[in-house]
All heavy atoms as an XYZ file, in Angstrom:
785
protein
N     -52.423    -92.443     -5.999
C     -51.361    -91.831     -6.790
C     -50.942    -90.464     -6.164
O     -51.872    -89.781     -5.752
C     -51.907    -91.678     -8.190
C     -50.930    -90.850     -9.049
S     -51.470    -90.770    -10.803
C     -50.666    -92.229    -11.347
N     -49.716    -90.133     -6.105
C     -49.277    -88.894     -5.533
C     -49.721    -87.687     -6.391
O     -49.695    -87.847     -7.637
C     -47.803    -88.941     -5.387
N     -49.964    -86.650     -5.798
C     -50.315    -85.377     -6.469
C     -49.075    -84.606     -6.858
O     -48.280    -84.275     -5.915
C     -51.276    -84.544     -5.663
C     -52.571    -85.258     -5.356
C     -53.466    -84.352     -4.576
C     -54.817    -85.000     -4.332
N     -55.756    -84.075     -3.619
N     -48.882    -84.295     -8.131
C     -47.713    -83.493     -8.492
C     -48.153    -82.491     -9.443
O     -48.879    -82.735    -10.411
C     -46.596    -84.459     -9.172
C     -46.091    -85.477     -8.172
C     -45.451    -83.586     -9.673
C     -45.200    -86.530     -8.719
N     -47.615    -81.268     -9.311
C     -47.844    -80.139    -10.302
C     -46.568    -79.382    -10.445
O     -45.762    -79.216     -9.516
C     -48.935    -79.150     -9.686
C     -50.302    -79.728     -9.738
C     -51.126    -79.110    -10.790
N     -52.469    -79.551    -10.744
C     -53.255    -79.803    -11.778
N     -52.694    -79.676    -12.935
N     -54.410    -80.217    -11.573
N     -46.355    -78.891    -11.642
C     -45.200    -78.128    -11.983
C     -45.621    -76.619    -12.062
O     -46.720    -76.343    -12.584
C     -44.523    -78.505    -13.294
C     -44.002    -79.902    -13.269
C     -42.648    -79.918    -12.635
C     -42.067    -81.354    -12.783
N     -40.709    -81.385    -12.531
N     -44.824    -75.726    -11.600
C     -45.114    -74.285    -11.609
C     -45.052    -73.769    -13.042
O     -44.143    -74.039    -13.776
C     -44.169    -73.534    -10.710
S     -44.322    -71.728    -10.780
N     -46.043    -73.009    -13.435
C     -46.118    -72.405    -14.770
C     -45.085    -71.243    -14.971
O     -44.756    -70.946    -16.046
N     -44.636    -70.694    -13.832
C     -43.690    -69.605    -13.866
C     -42.232    -70.101    -14.047
O     -41.457    -69.701    -14.899
C     -43.708    -68.731    -12.666
C     -44.885    -67.675    -12.697
O     -45.415    -67.464    -13.745
N     -45.128    -67.175    -11.588
N     -41.852    -70.982    -13.050
C     -40.426    -71.346    -13.015
C     -40.092    -72.774    -13.367
O     -39.006    -73.208    -13.476
C     -39.843    -70.981    -11.625
S     -40.506    -71.983    -10.278
N     -41.200    -73.630    -13.359
C     -41.014    -75.051    -13.793
C     -40.684    -75.921    -12.578
O     -40.531    -77.182    -12.801
N     -40.480    -75.383    -11.419
C     -40.252    -76.176    -10.284
C     -41.450    -76.951     -9.729
O     -42.537    -76.542    -10.050
C     -39.611    -75.407     -9.065
C     -38.391    -74.592     -9.477
C     -37.187    -75.499     -9.678
C     -36.020    -74.663    -10.063
N     -34.838    -75.452    -10.342
N     -41.305    -77.951     -8.935
C     -42.396    -78.702     -8.434
C     -43.135    -77.805     -7.391
O     -42.482    -77.196     -6.511
C     -41.864    -79.990     -7.765
C     -42.992    -80.967     -7.560
C     -42.431    -82.337     -7.138
O     -41.744    -82.881     -7.945
O     -42.770    -82.817     -6.034
N     -44.500    -77.899     -7.393
C     -45.262    -77.116     -6.435
C     -45.698    -77.970     -5.287
O     -45.689    -79.182     -5.334
C     -46.584    -76.641     -7.166
C     -46.251    -75.669     -8.287
S     -47.722    -74.986     -9.063
C     -48.047    -73.658     -7.931
N     -45.956    -77.335     -4.136
C     -46.420    -77.973     -2.900
C     -47.925    -77.925     -2.769
O     -48.550    -76.873     -2.971
C     -45.786    -77.163     -1.702
C     -46.094    -77.809     -0.377
C     -45.289    -79.014     -0.025
O     -44.172    -79.217     -0.619
O     -45.660    -79.815      0.809
N     -48.530    -79.062     -2.475
C     -49.952    -79.155     -2.309
C     -50.234    -78.569     -0.934
O     -49.747    -79.010      0.106
C     -50.405    -80.633     -2.468
C     -51.835    -80.786     -2.244
C     -52.749    -80.357     -3.078
C     -52.310    -81.461     -1.115
C     -54.150    -80.541     -2.931
C     -53.686    -81.786     -0.934
C     -54.531    -81.226     -1.794
N     -51.139    -77.584     -0.912
C     -51.557    -76.960      0.367
C     -52.815    -77.466      0.966
O     -53.019    -77.379      2.178
C     -51.684    -75.435      0.273
C     -50.413    -74.662     -0.234
C     -50.708    -73.180     -0.338
C     -49.332    -74.897      0.791
N     -53.687    -78.013      0.177
C     -54.924    -78.556      0.612
C     -56.137    -78.286     -0.339
O     -55.953    -77.738     -1.330
N     -57.289    -78.595      0.194
C     -58.525    -78.431     -0.553
C     -59.422    -77.500      0.141
O     -59.530    -77.495      1.358
C     -59.216    -79.723     -0.821
C     -58.346    -80.763     -1.636
C     -59.038    -82.093     -1.735
O     -59.947    -82.463     -0.980
O     -58.524    -82.847     -2.590
N     -60.085    -76.589     -0.602
C     -61.020    -75.567     -0.044
C     -62.240    -75.390     -0.893
O     -62.227    -75.887     -2.042
C     -60.292    -74.214      0.065
C     -59.187    -74.156      1.034
C     -59.510    -74.179      2.468
O     -60.642    -73.817      2.795
O     -58.769    -74.719      3.257
N     -63.206    -74.699     -0.372
C     -64.355    -74.301     -1.137
C     -64.373    -72.836     -1.341
O     -64.139    -72.068     -0.384
C     -65.668    -74.662     -0.457
C     -65.903    -76.143     -0.332
C     -67.253    -76.513      0.303
O     -67.727    -75.764      1.085
N     -67.807    -77.644     -0.067
N     -64.516    -72.366     -2.604
C     -64.545    -70.929     -2.846
C     -66.029    -70.607     -3.105
O     -66.674    -71.253     -3.948
C     -63.704    -70.600     -4.147
C     -62.217    -70.870     -3.918
C     -63.940    -69.168     -4.552
C     -61.368    -70.678     -5.099
N     -66.450    -69.690     -2.363
C     -67.869    -69.274     -2.452
C     -68.142    -68.483     -3.682
O     -67.388    -67.567     -4.019
C     -68.291    -68.422     -1.206
C     -69.705    -68.107     -1.093
C     -70.553    -69.423     -0.853
O     -70.211    -70.172      0.047
N     -71.582    -69.561     -1.602
N     -69.189    -68.885     -4.462
C     -69.640    -68.122     -5.607
C     -70.719    -67.149     -5.298
O     -71.372    -67.258     -4.300
C     -70.116    -69.104     -6.694
C     -69.110    -70.251     -7.035
C     -69.814    -71.187     -8.028
C     -67.894    -69.634     -7.718
N     -70.915    -66.145     -6.124
C     -71.929    -65.134     -5.876
C     -71.459    -63.821     -5.386
O     -70.214    -63.538     -5.394
N     -72.399    -62.975     -4.896
C     -71.947    -61.644     -4.468
C     -72.532    -61.414     -3.040
O     -73.399    -62.107     -2.574
C     -72.617    -60.614     -5.331
C     -72.217    -60.754     -6.816
C     -72.984    -59.807     -7.630
O     -73.594    -58.803     -7.199
N     -73.045    -60.055     -8.987
N     -71.948    -60.391     -2.404
C     -72.450    -59.982     -1.010
C     -73.400    -58.827     -1.289
O     -73.080    -57.827     -1.878
C     -71.297    -59.666     -0.163
C     -71.804    -59.078      1.213
C     -70.354    -60.778      0.041
N     -74.613    -58.936     -0.789
C     -75.587    -57.950     -0.916
C     -75.664    -57.078      0.326
O     -75.390    -57.495      1.431
N     -76.035    -55.778      0.172
C     -76.176    -54.870      1.310
C     -77.316    -55.207      2.182
O     -77.263    -55.289      3.428
C     -76.301    -53.399      0.830
C     -76.435    -52.422      1.982
C     -75.062    -53.010     -0.025
N     -78.461    -55.504      1.618
C     -79.725    -55.818      2.344
C     -79.731    -57.211      2.963
O     -80.010    -57.420      4.108
C     -80.952    -55.500      1.484
C     -82.242    -55.853      2.237
C     -80.982    -54.091      1.003
N     -79.480    -58.178      2.072
C     -79.602    -59.573      2.415
C     -78.313    -60.216      2.966
O     -78.238    -61.398      3.229
C     -80.215    -60.383      1.278
C     -81.565    -60.034      0.838
C     -81.957    -60.787     -0.340
C     -82.627    -60.118      1.984
N     -77.221    -59.439      3.015
C     -75.955    -60.026      3.467
C     -75.453    -61.065      2.624
O     -75.342    -60.897      1.429
N     -75.243    -62.251      3.158
C     -74.670    -63.376      2.457
C     -75.681    -64.299      1.836
O     -75.324    -65.410      1.412
C     -73.682    -64.097      3.254
C     -72.495    -63.285      3.703
N     -71.429    -63.030      2.869
C     -72.252    -62.593      4.872
C     -70.598    -62.295      3.588
N     -71.035    -62.020      4.708
N     -76.975    -63.992      1.866
C     -78.061    -64.912      1.428
C     -77.806    -65.285     -0.014
O     -78.026    -66.474     -0.491
C     -79.368    -64.252      1.596
C     -80.603    -65.128      1.185
C     -80.634    -66.413      1.888
C     -81.902    -64.339      1.367
N     -77.464    -64.332     -0.910
C     -77.165    -64.626     -2.276
C     -76.145    -65.610     -2.513
O     -76.162    -66.484     -3.489
C     -76.938    -63.362     -3.095
O     -75.745    -62.763     -2.674
N     -75.066    -65.640     -1.644
C     -74.003    -66.554     -1.718
C     -74.448    -67.976     -1.476
O     -74.048    -68.969     -2.036
C     -72.883    -66.246     -0.769
C     -71.983    -65.107     -1.272
O     -72.057    -64.753     -2.455
N     -71.220    -64.544     -0.404
N     -75.419    -68.125     -0.560
C     -75.977    -69.498     -0.186
C     -76.614    -70.059     -1.369
O     -76.634    -71.260     -1.590
C     -76.935    -69.338      1.003
C     -76.248    -68.921      2.317
C     -77.339    -68.755      3.389
C     -75.191    -69.902      2.756
N     -77.267    -69.219     -2.169
C     -78.012    -69.736     -3.369
C     -77.076    -70.027     -4.548
O     -77.419    -70.715     -5.413
C     -79.089    -68.735     -3.784
C     -80.108    -68.465     -2.691
C     -81.055    -67.304     -3.120
C     -80.880    -69.683     -2.303
N     -75.935    -69.307     -4.574
C     -74.978    -69.428     -5.757
C     -74.096    -70.754     -5.628
O     -73.586    -71.238     -6.646
C     -74.036    -68.275     -5.739
O     -74.745    -67.106     -5.897
N     -73.937    -71.288     -4.392
C     -73.120    -72.448     -4.268
C     -71.638    -72.149     -4.149
O     -71.239    -70.996     -3.885
N     -70.785    -73.183     -4.296
C     -69.375    -73.034     -4.075
C     -68.649    -73.884     -5.108
O     -69.174    -74.807     -5.692
C     -68.914    -73.385     -2.695
O     -69.180    -74.710     -2.401
N     -67.322    -73.623     -5.248
C     -66.455    -74.372     -6.147
C     -65.442    -75.069     -5.302
O     -64.643    -74.349     -4.515
C     -65.808    -73.467     -7.141
C     -64.853    -74.037     -8.213
C     -65.627    -74.989     -9.118
C     -64.254    -72.941     -9.028
N     -65.245    -76.391     -5.462
C     -64.191    -77.089     -4.630
C     -62.887    -77.001     -5.471
O     -62.845    -77.374     -6.653
C     -64.675    -78.631     -4.533
C     -65.925    -78.724     -3.678
O     -66.107    -77.940     -2.762
O     -66.728    -79.642     -3.937
N     -61.879    -76.544     -4.811
C     -60.608    -76.346     -5.454
C     -59.409    -76.923     -4.616
O     -59.512    -77.173     -3.401
C     -60.290    -74.841     -5.710
C     -61.322    -74.250     -6.661
C     -60.218    -74.112     -4.480
N     -58.245    -77.227     -5.313
C     -57.081    -77.549     -4.712
C     -56.161    -76.357     -4.706
O     -56.149    -75.684     -5.659
C     -56.360    -78.711     -5.494
C     -57.130    -80.029     -5.524
C     -56.517    -81.078     -6.406
O     -55.487    -80.793     -7.103
O     -56.986    -82.133     -6.391
N     -55.438    -76.087     -3.644
C     -54.527    -75.023     -3.522
C     -53.107    -75.480     -3.692
O     -52.699    -76.437     -3.014
C     -54.650    -74.281     -2.193
C     -55.980    -73.631     -1.929
C     -56.080    -73.247     -0.426
C     -56.215    -72.477     -2.800
N     -52.356    -74.888     -4.525
C     -50.925    -75.282     -4.742
C     -50.017    -74.001     -4.772
O     -50.406    -72.952     -5.190
C     -50.753    -75.892     -6.134
C     -51.433    -77.238     -6.285
C     -52.695    -77.478     -6.465
C     -50.855    -78.479     -6.193
N     -53.015    -78.797     -6.501
C     -51.827    -79.449     -6.320
C     -49.551    -78.911     -6.019
C     -51.526    -80.841     -6.352
C     -49.248    -80.266     -6.036
C     -50.280    -81.155     -6.223
N     -48.842    -74.169     -4.108
C     -47.909    -73.039     -4.008
C     -46.545    -73.448     -4.488
O     -46.046    -74.611     -4.170
C     -47.809    -72.587     -2.549
C     -46.845    -71.475     -2.383
C     -46.715    -70.982     -0.946
O     -47.247    -71.655     -0.007
O     -46.059    -69.876     -0.668
N     -45.886    -72.579     -5.174
C     -44.479    -72.752     -5.565
C     -43.567    -72.004     -4.577
O     -43.647    -70.793     -4.502
C     -44.210    -72.275     -7.029
S     -42.515    -72.375     -7.502
N     -42.778    -72.716     -3.775
C     -41.927    -72.079     -2.823
C     -40.748    -71.383     -3.476
O     -40.159    -70.527     -2.895
C     -41.476    -73.050     -1.750
C     -42.544    -73.472     -0.866
C     -43.035    -74.788     -0.819
C     -43.133    -72.538      0.033
C     -44.085    -75.115      0.108
C     -44.213    -72.861      0.902
C     -44.669    -74.202      0.917
O     -45.687    -74.492      1.767
N     -40.467    -71.707     -4.692
C     -39.314    -71.054     -5.443
C     -39.649    -69.682     -5.826
O     -38.910    -68.802     -5.551
C     -38.964    -71.897     -6.678
C     -37.751    -71.449     -7.349
O     -36.657    -71.314     -6.707
N     -37.851    -71.243     -8.623
N     -40.878    -69.479     -6.461
C     -41.179    -68.103     -6.951
C     -42.374    -67.509     -6.288
O     -42.672    -66.330     -6.545
C     -41.396    -68.161     -8.484
S     -42.905    -68.959     -8.996
N     -43.164    -68.226     -5.395
C     -44.196    -67.703     -4.732
C     -45.547    -67.726     -5.380
O     -46.525    -67.250     -4.846
N     -45.721    -68.362     -6.581
C     -46.935    -68.414     -7.281
C     -47.842    -69.269     -6.540
O     -47.474    -70.415     -6.055
C     -46.753    -68.955     -8.668
C     -47.942    -69.070     -9.496
C     -47.754    -69.511    -10.929
C     -49.000    -69.594    -11.667
N     -48.793    -69.656    -13.040
N     -49.177    -68.928     -6.475
C     -50.233    -69.793     -5.944
C     -51.220    -70.070     -7.076
O     -51.648    -69.193     -7.713
C     -50.882    -69.094     -4.736
C     -49.919    -68.956     -3.592
C     -52.092    -69.952     -4.353
C     -50.503    -68.278     -2.413
N     -51.567    -71.388     -7.161
C     -52.550    -71.806     -8.197
C     -53.726    -72.472     -7.635
O     -53.633    -73.124     -6.616
C     -51.937    -72.774     -9.181
C     -51.047    -72.082    -10.287
O     -51.280    -70.927    -10.584
O     -50.171    -72.756    -10.829
N     -54.920    -72.376     -8.289
C     -56.098    -73.070     -7.903
C     -56.433    -74.018     -9.031
O     -56.355    -73.660    -10.170
C     -57.255    -72.052     -7.760
C     -57.132    -71.100     -6.639
C     -56.486    -69.867     -6.868
C     -57.557    -71.375     -5.362
C     -56.302    -68.959     -5.886
C     -57.427    -70.400     -4.391
C     -56.804    -69.228     -4.576
N     -56.846    -75.255     -8.697
C     -57.280    -76.264     -9.623
C     -58.524    -76.910     -9.130
O     -58.705    -77.012     -7.884
C     -56.172    -77.346     -9.823
C     -54.925    -76.793    -10.409
C     -53.862    -76.402     -9.716
C     -54.824    -76.781    -11.797
C     -52.754    -75.889    -10.238
C     -53.643    -76.257    -12.432
C     -52.584    -75.879    -11.578
O     -51.484    -75.384    -12.143
N     -59.463    -77.355     -9.999
C     -60.586    -78.044     -9.553
C     -60.204    -79.323     -8.782
O     -59.319    -80.032     -9.172
C     -61.424    -78.524    -10.754
C     -62.307    -77.345    -11.351
C     -63.459    -77.977    -12.141
N     -64.215    -76.864    -12.587
C     -64.239    -76.439    -13.805
N     -63.542    -77.076    -14.693
N     -64.981    -75.413    -14.175
N     -60.953    -79.605     -7.738
C     -60.667    -80.794     -7.001
C     -60.723    -81.982     -7.859
O     -61.640    -82.143     -8.702
C     -61.677    -81.005     -5.813
C     -61.162    -80.353     -4.549
C     -62.126    -80.607     -3.407
O     -63.104    -81.345     -3.537
N     -61.873    -80.093     -2.277
N     -59.794    -82.917     -7.755
C     -59.770    -84.122     -8.535
C     -59.030    -84.066     -9.829
O     -58.754    -85.056    -10.471
N     -58.810    -82.784    -10.234
C     -58.119    -82.670    -11.517
C     -56.632    -83.121    -11.527
O     -56.034    -83.384    -12.627
C     -58.145    -81.206    -11.997
O     -57.404    -80.403    -11.165
N     -56.063    -83.363    -10.384
C     -54.675    -83.806    -10.273
C     -54.581    -85.334    -10.284
O     -53.544    -85.888    -10.614
C     -54.072    -83.300     -8.949
O     -54.292    -81.905     -8.916
C     -52.542    -83.537     -8.864
N     -55.667    -85.992    -10.025
C     -55.678    -87.445    -10.014
C     -55.650    -87.960    -11.469
O     -56.640    -87.994    -12.109
C     -57.007    -87.998     -9.360
C     -57.139    -87.545     -7.893
C     -55.970    -88.000     -7.008
O     -55.405    -89.080     -7.211
O     -55.664    -87.242     -6.106
N     -54.422    -88.289    -11.900
C     -54.210    -88.637    -13.284
C     -54.311    -90.201    -13.409
O     -53.763    -90.866    -12.559
C     -52.921    -88.172    -13.795
C     -52.745    -86.642    -13.823
C     -51.389    -86.256    -14.201
C     -53.750    -85.934    -14.701
N     -54.851    -90.617    -14.535
C     -54.909    -92.134    -14.753
C     -53.656    -92.590    -15.349
O     -52.580    -91.945    -15.298
N     -53.709    -93.754    -15.973
C     -52.512    -94.352    -16.573
C     -52.129    -93.654    -17.873
O     -52.522    -94.093    -18.929
C     -52.745    -95.868    -16.865
C     -53.042    -96.586    -15.587
O     -52.545    -96.204    -14.547
O     -53.779    -97.601    -15.661
N     -51.451    -92.545    -17.789
C     -50.992    -91.819    -18.919
C     -52.045    -90.838    -19.553
O     -51.776    -90.211    -20.449
N     -53.248    -90.860    -18.975
C     -54.287    -89.974    -19.587
C     -54.065    -88.485    -19.125
O     -53.695    -88.269    -18.023
C     -55.656    -90.419    -19.006
C     -56.035    -91.791    -19.489
C     -57.425    -92.260    -18.960
O     -58.186    -91.360    -18.521
O     -57.621    -93.453    -18.858
N     -54.304    -87.547    -19.999
C     -54.203    -86.138    -19.711
C     -52.880    -85.777    -19.017
O     -52.811    -84.820    -18.316
C     -55.372    -85.757    -18.803
C     -56.675    -85.985    -19.412
O     -56.841    -85.754    -20.627
O     -57.540    -86.475    -18.690
N     -51.825    -86.438    -19.385
C     -50.466    -86.082    -18.865
C     -49.707    -85.272    -19.844
O     -49.896    -85.435    -21.061
C     -49.713    -87.335    -18.451
C     -50.441    -88.056    -17.319
C     -49.543    -88.981    -16.636
N     -48.496    -88.246    -16.019
C     -47.733    -88.625    -14.998
N     -47.963    -89.869    -14.445
N     -46.903    -87.910    -14.416
N     -48.767    -84.487    -19.391
C     -47.921    -83.702    -20.262
C     -47.005    -84.659    -20.999
O     -46.427    -85.582    -20.339
C     -47.133    -82.737    -19.365
C     -46.113    -81.940    -20.135
S     -46.730    -80.909    -21.489
C     -47.596    -79.742    -20.575
N     -46.838    -84.479    -22.258
C     -45.862    -85.390    -22.986
C     -44.430    -85.252    -22.378
O     -44.045    -84.162    -21.946
C     -45.862    -84.758    -24.417
C     -47.128    -84.088    -24.563
C     -47.466    -83.596    -23.162
N     -43.722    -86.303    -22.383
C     -42.384    -86.345    -21.833
C     -41.287    -86.303    -22.865
O     -41.574    -86.698    -24.023
C     -42.236    -87.631    -20.956
C     -43.274    -87.870    -19.904
C     -42.954    -86.999    -18.742
O     -41.959    -87.115    -18.084
N     -43.906    -86.144    -18.420
N     -40.169    -85.743    -22.462
C     -39.022    -85.725    -23.358
C     -37.789    -86.166    -22.553
O     -37.815    -86.230    -21.346
C     -38.640    -84.289    -23.859
C     -39.691    -83.809    -24.780
C     -38.301    -83.348    -22.706
N     -36.746    -86.637    -23.222
C     -35.541    -87.156    -22.604
C     -34.449    -86.123    -22.834
O     -34.202    -85.681    -23.983
C     -35.190    -88.540    -23.181
C     -36.227    -89.542    -22.860
C     -33.813    -89.054    -22.534
C     -36.094    -90.867    -23.444
N     -33.828    -85.733    -21.712
C     -32.720    -84.780    -21.830
C     -31.527    -85.357    -22.637
O     -31.068    -86.448    -22.348
C     -32.248    -84.374    -20.435
S     -30.836    -83.248    -20.412
N     -31.054    -84.612    -23.601
C     -29.904    -85.095    -24.381
C     -28.587    -85.034    -23.618
O     -27.631    -85.686    -24.025
C     -29.801    -84.342    -25.665
S     -29.575    -82.542    -25.480
N     -28.550    -84.321    -22.472
C     -27.289    -84.273    -21.658
C     -27.145    -85.393    -20.676
O     -26.148    -86.088    -20.588
C     -27.157    -82.951    -21.074
C     -25.864    -82.720    -20.313
C     -25.815    -81.289    -19.856
C     -24.474    -81.022    -19.003
N     -24.426    -79.712    -18.466
N     -28.288    -85.544    -19.869
C     -28.168    -86.457    -18.728
C     -29.044    -87.643    -18.872
O     -28.974    -88.618    -18.131
C     -28.511    -85.774    -17.441
S     -30.190    -85.363    -17.147
N     -30.021    -87.611    -19.933
C     -30.853    -88.794    -20.189
C     -32.083    -88.859    -19.237
O     -32.949    -89.816    -19.328
N     -32.324    -87.829    -18.413
C     -33.476    -87.899    -17.541
C     -34.773    -87.529    -18.309
O     -34.825    -86.625    -19.070
C     -33.337    -86.893    -16.339
C     -34.462    -86.889    -15.395
C     -34.119    -86.150    -14.164
N     -35.215    -86.152    -13.237
C     -35.216    -85.588    -12.081
N     -34.158    -84.971    -11.659
N     -36.307    -85.561    -11.371
N     -35.832    -88.248    -17.997
C     -37.164    -87.950    -18.591
C     -37.889    -86.833    -17.792
O     -37.904    -86.878    -16.557
C     -38.006    -89.255    -18.574
C     -39.130    -89.298    -19.507
C     -39.719    -90.675    -19.447
C     -40.719    -90.832    -20.594
N     -41.250    -92.166    -20.574
N     -38.404    -85.870    -18.437
C     -39.128    -84.781    -17.791
C     -40.215    -84.242    -18.718
O     -40.255    -84.579    -19.886
C     -38.137    -83.699    -17.369
C     -37.450    -82.992    -18.431
N     -37.855    -81.877    -19.096
C     -36.214    -83.308    -19.021
C     -36.973    -81.493    -20.021
N     -36.013    -82.384    -19.959
N     -41.084    -83.356    -18.139
C     -42.206    -82.777    -18.970
C     -41.667    -81.916    -20.081
O     -40.687    -81.194    -19.995
C     -43.071    -81.952    -18.039
C     -43.913    -82.788    -17.111
O     -44.048    -83.945    -17.219
O     -44.514    -82.052    -16.185
N     -42.415    -82.035    -21.161
C     -42.096    -81.195    -22.374
C     -42.105    -79.709    -22.085
O     -41.244    -79.035    -22.678
C     -43.119    -81.447    -23.456
C     -42.945    -80.770    -24.778
C     -41.698    -81.222    -25.575
C     -44.240    -80.963    -25.666
N     -42.891    -79.258    -21.195
C     -42.934    -77.785    -20.919
C     -42.112    -77.347    -19.754
O     -42.197    -76.257    -19.322
C     -44.325    -77.291    -20.719
C     -44.966    -77.834    -19.465
O     -44.396    -78.806    -18.826
O     -46.066    -77.365    -19.017
N     -41.177    -78.141    -19.221
C     -40.222    -77.741    -18.200
C     -39.209    -76.789    -18.781
O     -38.713    -76.990    -19.898
C     -39.469    -78.890    -17.643
C     -40.244    -79.856    -16.706
O     -41.314    -79.358    -16.234
O     -39.740    -80.967    -16.435
N     -38.991    -75.650    -18.097
C     -38.020    -74.620    -18.669
C     -36.582    -75.224    -18.790
O     -35.828    -74.815    -19.562
C     -38.110    -73.530    -17.722
C     -38.738    -74.028    -16.546
C     -39.481    -75.226    -16.877
N     -36.260    -76.116    -17.878
C     -34.897    -76.763    -17.904
C     -35.049    -78.177    -17.295
O     -35.991    -78.545    -16.665
C     -33.906    -75.889    -17.046
C     -34.382    -75.850    -15.639
C     -33.539    -74.872    -14.785
O     -32.983    -73.896    -15.380
O     -33.331    -75.138    -13.621
N     -34.023    -78.895    -17.604
C     -34.007    -80.388    -17.100
C     -33.825    -80.353    -15.574
O     -32.972    -79.643    -15.088
C     -32.841    -81.119    -17.728
S     -32.640    -82.734    -16.993
N     -34.750    -81.082    -14.842
C     -34.635    -81.108    -13.374
C     -33.369    -81.831    -12.948
O     -32.999    -81.713    -11.754
C     -35.906    -81.799    -12.975
C     -36.475    -82.382    -14.149
C     -35.934    -81.736    -15.274
N     -32.765    -82.625    -13.824
C     -31.570    -83.399    -13.420
C     -30.233    -82.580    -13.545
O     -29.495    -82.511    -12.626
N     -30.092    -81.968    -14.753
C     -28.804    -81.341    -14.971
C     -28.920    -79.789    -15.172
O     -27.903    -79.089    -15.222
C     -28.107    -81.920    -16.144
S     -28.972    -81.724    -17.712
N     -30.103    -79.280    -15.395
C     -30.319    -77.841    -15.635
C     -30.151    -77.326    -16.993
O     -30.273    -76.163    -17.266
N     -29.995    -78.270    -17.965
C     -29.870    -77.907    -19.382
C     -31.149    -77.226    -19.845
O     -32.233    -77.761    -19.586
C     -29.611    -79.112    -20.264
C     -29.464    -78.860    -21.712
C     -28.244    -78.113    -21.971
C     -29.480    -80.180    -22.444
N     -31.056    -76.077    -20.493
C     -32.237    -75.351    -20.937
C     -33.018    -76.150    -21.969
O     -32.482    -76.807    -22.921
C     -31.830    -74.031    -21.516
C     -32.978    -73.149    -21.898
C     -32.561    -71.746    -22.281
C     -33.807    -71.047    -22.692
N     -33.582    -69.655    -22.631
N     -34.316    -76.240    -21.780
C     -35.188    -77.106    -22.660
C     -35.543    -76.220    -23.896
O     -36.159    -75.130    -23.838
C     -36.503    -77.383    -21.890
C     -37.439    -78.251    -22.739
O     -37.193    -78.510    -23.859
N     -38.472    -78.692    -22.081
N     -35.138    -76.611    -25.113
C     -35.386    -75.844    -26.339
C     -36.878    -75.834    -26.676
O     -37.317    -74.948    -27.477
C     -34.632    -76.619    -27.381
C     -34.406    -77.980    -26.894
C     -34.338    -77.875    -25.435
N     -37.687    -76.706    -26.066
C     -39.161    -76.757    -26.365
C     -39.873    -75.774    -25.515
O     -41.101    -75.538    -25.692
C     -39.709    -78.141    -26.160
C     -39.024    -79.203    -27.014
O     -38.952    -79.006    -28.192
N     -38.556    -80.241    -26.428
N     -39.271    -75.216    -24.476
C     -39.929    -74.362    -23.523
C     -40.122    -72.900    -24.106
O     -39.214    -72.418    -24.725
C     -39.121    -74.205    -22.248
C     -39.852    -73.357    -21.200
C     -40.907    -73.824    -20.490
C     -39.403    -72.115    -20.882
C     -41.537    -73.016    -19.532
C     -39.950    -71.239    -19.985
C     -41.014    -71.721    -19.298
O     -41.668    -70.974    -18.300
N     -41.280    -72.409    -23.977
C     -41.579    -71.056    -24.526
C     -42.009    -70.113    -23.398
O     -42.647    -70.337    -22.503
C     -42.647    -71.115    -25.534
C     -42.209    -71.890    -26.731
C     -43.265    -72.008    -27.724
N     -42.758    -72.939    -28.742
C     -43.533    -73.522    -29.581
N     -44.807    -73.263    -29.629
N     -42.985    -74.358    -30.442
């Protein structure tokens, strides 16, 4: 299944940049990075919105959606009839402002 995310700022589709590991823990003066090795890491997905420049991190695998599970409810635009996410600021088809967007 294709990975798709919408930007929380502008509502445009975000670009998937890849997967990375973020190191947990602190850097110590005496032991250097030894404490980080014991703390582990967090596997994340990196996403960027080229429209507004926002960068988001998500847990790896959180984008893999099942058959309608954990998906944003959909609405149908009253102007053009296109189906889109309930939280889109405007219809991606015709640009009509979404009255449900806050």
